[in-house]
C-alpha angles and dihedrals in degrees: 000000000000108000131188097296094046093049089048087057092049088050091055090048092052091046090056097045118020108041127104097015120124111244112230104167143024128191126183120188095189117028091196085080094065122069095211131047114281091241089059091051091050093048090053100040108034114092092013134088138226108254111180143339138229129184134211111184109302093346121097119200116199115194115220125212092246092058098260120120127225113217116207125189115182098205114191102328108008122138138157123249124190110197141155116212117066089223088062094061105134116255090240096037092124094165119045134173123190124215130213090246091065096255127117137216109216122189104214110207112163098172094035097231092120122086147177128231138172127231138166097216131038092199094051091046091051092052095044091053093043095240121160119218114285113294089234090060098047117117117217091251091053091047093049092048092051095045113029100074097048118111098203132091113292090234090061091046093052091052093049106108091210087063111033106011112207098025117123137168104298095042093049091050093047094046093052092043092053091044091049091234123143110240092228096053110119114251093227090056093062118104125221094265092051092048091050091049091051091048093049092048090047091057091043095052092047094048094047091049092049093045090052092043091241092292095152096195089063095055118112115274093248092066113109092219089081089061100048093091127026105347097058099171131112114258091215104041103022088227123131117270122239124231120210139156118255116179088346093303126115108251128194122201143151110242094200093046097039104044121184094228 
């Protein structure tokens, strides 16, 4: 699933390709992927242009020239594709808008978990959907306040979008691995030093991923993501990683490196 760094990359791609072009067409192959009726989308989009973007976690907000805001969530496999020839429309480009310049913006969505919505306020949308501010923008004090009182496993807390918006499975695993914190340790059992370490590693993982454009193979060797498939051994201890379920999500960790105590 695209997490904060991947969506940041999609945002940059859209900024470079899809802005400031008049929209002249919209085609949706599966209307379950849009949260409003297609006629409403067309009324809002056609004849207008996409002006600018902002991102909160995994949510991308695209401001439209008439004041409305397009909300894009990429789900499991969503991605943008800017192309020219109609014959080149991606196989899974289930949502497609055409621009006056002859190019198209296709929303590729193979597994159909991604979707589009319309809102008139980013802030209201954020509050209605119980999103915190973007994880990249959190101060340590804000992070501590959101995390320290929770009685659930820290892995679950990190993936809670009302706490660290934009963090998903691989980021949560890597943050805890680099912080040497067991994923099942209760958040309210963490001391100040442990919380600060988690916060620092969270910011580090996000920034490295953004700088390297989420090209996982380029990440430093000490990142756990290299060991999620295939090379399932701890970088620090050389011991085999364990795989468990936390909150229904597959979780990799190193028992000797990430002790519960």
